[in-house]
N, C-alpha and C positions, 0 to 999 in steps of 0.2 A: 523444531522451535517451541515446541510445548515444554521440555524438560529446560531448554534456555529461560522460558518465561517464569516457571517455577523456581529455579536458582536465583534469577534476579528479584523475584518477589521476596525472596527470603532475607535479601538486603535491604529492605524498605522498612524502617523502624516501626513497631507497632502495627505492622500489616498481618493480620490474620489472613488465611486462604482457604477458600472451599473449591476444590477442584471437582468439577462433574467429569468423570472417567469413564468411556465406555467398558462396561463389565468383562468384556473379552480381552482388554488390555490389562497386563500386569502392572502395577504401581511401581516395581521395583525397576522396570525398564526404563522411568525417569531418571534412575539414579537416586541419590540420597535427597529425602524430601525437607524442606525447612521445618523446625519444629512446631509451628503454629500452622501446619498444615491439615486440613481433613479432606479426604478422599470420599466423594460420592459415586458409587457405582451407578452407570446409567444402563438400562436395557437398551439394544438395538432399537433405534426409532422413537426411543422416549425422551430426546434431548430436550425437545419443546416444553414439555410437561416440568420436567427437572429445571429447565431455566426459570419457567414461572413460579416455581417454588423457592427456588435459590434466590432469586430476586424480591420475593416478599419480607426478607429478613436479612439479607446483605446490603451494606451500603453503597456498593458500586459493584458493576458487574462488566466484565470484559468478555466479548464474543469473538472467538476467532474461528472464521469461517469463510470460505470463497463468495464471492458476489455472484456465481453461475446461478441462474434458474431461480433468482430471488432468495437464495439460502440466507446470505447474511441480512438482507433486509427483513425478512421473516423472523429471524431469531433477536434482532435489535427490538423489533416490533414487540415481540413477545415478554421480553424484558421490561418495556416502557408499559406495555398493557397492563403487567401485574403490579404497577406501582414502582418499578425499581428504576436506579440510574444506570443506563449504559454508558460507557467510556467509548462512545461512538458519535462519528457525524450526524446530522440531522438527516431524517428520512428521504428528504428532498437530494439531498446530496450525494447519499448512498446510490440512491436510484439513478441520478445522472451520471456518477462515476462508472455504474455497471455496465453503461450503453455508450460502446467505443466511438459510434458515430456522435451521438449527442455530445458526448465529451469535448471531442475535436471541434464540434460547431460552436459550442459555448467559449472554449478558450480563443477560437479563432475571433469570435464576436469580441473579445476582450483584448484583443491585441497579442497574445500569446503566440508566439510560431510555432506551428504545426506542419506536418505532411500534408501536402494535398491528397485528397482521396473523395471517394464517394461510396454510398451503399451499393453493394451488389446482391442483387436479389434472387433465390433459389431459380438455377436452371438459365440465369441471365448468361449470355457470352461475353467474352472479355470486350470491354467497350472499345471502339475503334479508336486509334490514336491515343491511347491513354500510356503514360509515361512507363518506359522500361528500364530498368527491372522495378517490378511492383511486388507488394507483400499484400497478401490476403489473410484476414483473421477474422475468427468468429465475432459478431457483433455483439453478444453477449456472452463473455465468457471469460476466463483467466486463463493463466497456466499454459498459455500457446495453442489452444483449442484451434482448431481449424486452420492453423497456420500454414501457408505455403508461400514459397519464394518464386516467382514468375519471370522469367527470362524473355520468352518469347509469348506473343499473344494468342497462340492456340495451347498452351502448357498449364493452363488453369484446372486444377482438378473438380470434379462435380462436388457438390455440396448441397445437402437438403434444408440449411438454414440460411437466413441474412449474414452477409459477411460486409466488413469495410474493406474496401482496396484503396490502398494508398502507395504513393511514391515511394521507393527504396531510399532511406536516407544513410549516406556512408558517414562512418565517425566511431567514436568510442561510445560504447554503451553504458551509462549512468543511472544509479537510481539514487534519489535523494529522499530520505525518510523526515518527516515533519511530525513535531508535537505540536498539537492545534488545541485551541480553546478561544473563548471570548475575548481574551486579552490580546489575540494575535498568534502569530505563527513562528514557531521555532526550528530552524531547520538544523539537522545534525550534520555530520561530516558526508560528503558525497563517496558513493561505493562504485568504484569501477566493476561493472557485471560480468561475469564469465559464463557462458551457455555451450552446451552442448547437442548435437542433433537437430534433427527437423522432425518435429516441431522442436524450436529450442527448448532446451532444459537447464535451468539455473543449476549451475554447480558451484558457485562462490563468488569472492569478489576481494578486492582489497581497497585500500585506503590511499593507492599511491599517485591520485592526482597532482599534478604542480598547482602551486596556488593561484594561477591564472585561470586554468579551466575549472579549477574547483570553485574559485568566486562566480564563474557564469553559471555553474550548476546550481548553487545555492540560490542566486538571483532569480533563475529560472523556474525553480521549482516554488519560490514564494510567490512569484507571479501566476503561476498555475493555480496553486492551491487558492490564493483570494479571488483569480478570477473565477473558478469553479464554484466557489462560496457565494458568489454575487448572483449567480444563476440557480443554486439550489439550496442555499440554506448554510447554517452555520457549520465550519469543519470543527469536530472534536476528536482529540484522541490521536491515534496515529494514521498519518494518511503518506503512502509513496508515491512519489513522481519519476516514471520512467521516460528516460529522453536518450538523445544521441548529442554529442557533442562532436561539431564538425570539425576537421583541422585548421579552419581559419581561427587566428587570435582574436578576431573582433568578435567573433559570436555569431556573425550573422547567419551561418548555416545551421546553427544549434536547432533543434525541435524536439519539442514535448510528444511523446508517443502515448502515454495512458497516466492514469490518476487512479491509485488504489485505495479505498477507503476504507483500510482493515490494516491490521498488523501484518508485515510481509517477513519474508526470510532474511531482512538485513538485520532484523532485531538480535538473531544468533551473534553476529559479529559486533555489532554497537554495544550489546550489552557486555559483552567480556572486555571490550575496549577502554570503557569508561571506569569512572570510580562514582560507587553508590549505586542506587536502585534506577535503573531507565524506566520501569515500570512506575515506580513512585513519582518520579519526573511528570509522566506522561498523564496521570491522575491528577496532579498539582494543577498543570496547564488546563488540563480539561476542565475544572472545577474554576479557572479564573485566577490561579494563585501563582506567584513565581515558582521555580522549580525548588526544592530544598537546596539549602546553602552546602550539603556535603556532597552534592551531585557533580560531577564534572564528566562530560560525554567524550573526551579525548584526551590526549596527551597535551602539554602546553603548548600554544599556538594555534591548533585547531578550535580549541574550546574556544578561545576568545572570537574567531571568526562565526561559529555557531550561534553565539549568544549575541553578535553584533546583528545577527538576523531577525532576534525577536523584536516584536514592536507591539 
């Protein structure tokens, strides 16, 4: 993802990059760097201080971090605390989206379809009568942490942290990435997600959704981002929405699973697919501006649908 981000930034006219890179990583592992790129070597554990120093003189800062254990929230706060401008959601939005249970409650309260479920406390047995099959996942983590697919009431693995237990939703896993800012939300072409293993590991995706399901996915993602923003504050920068599209053509079985308040791996495919700089478009929308005129997120047809989603 980092290599894709750097390559994409090189396509943004006039954009100079200051890249904070762990000293143990070789810059050439990222491939050819754009000419306006400066590498800042960061000692292990020194990223917060490096972020503060960079935020003091850079015009914008993009934090790429998971929301686990408050990592994303702390780094965005470090940028803002140093007087910098983070291309990121409000603190309240990040905090809410990092909590899977709170996210689902907030979305359900605003009419966004979500799986039925509840919090499962450490040591608590599988609740009698709960829908099977069921999915258990860590309440405050990402990347499939704590994931378990439960087919029988007694088959829930033990865990020492809070989990969200929810009804399994059958259908097509889809992710919709959104560029967000004070003017609204722009949904990018949906990605059919492929994963492997338990816990599921993302291994790629494609853009092969038919127009009907693609339209449903975009509409559902917009509802999710706006609904969560009503509860947590302004969405800015990149927000990913994970969902399952049911086989029903009317969309009544579609469900939003999670909202990711950060850059996601879909950036790698979306940045290769479009024309111009996806990062440049993200920064523009976060600043309340329209996307650059030379930016096109996808081939003819899909681009029109994506721009229609902007409001």
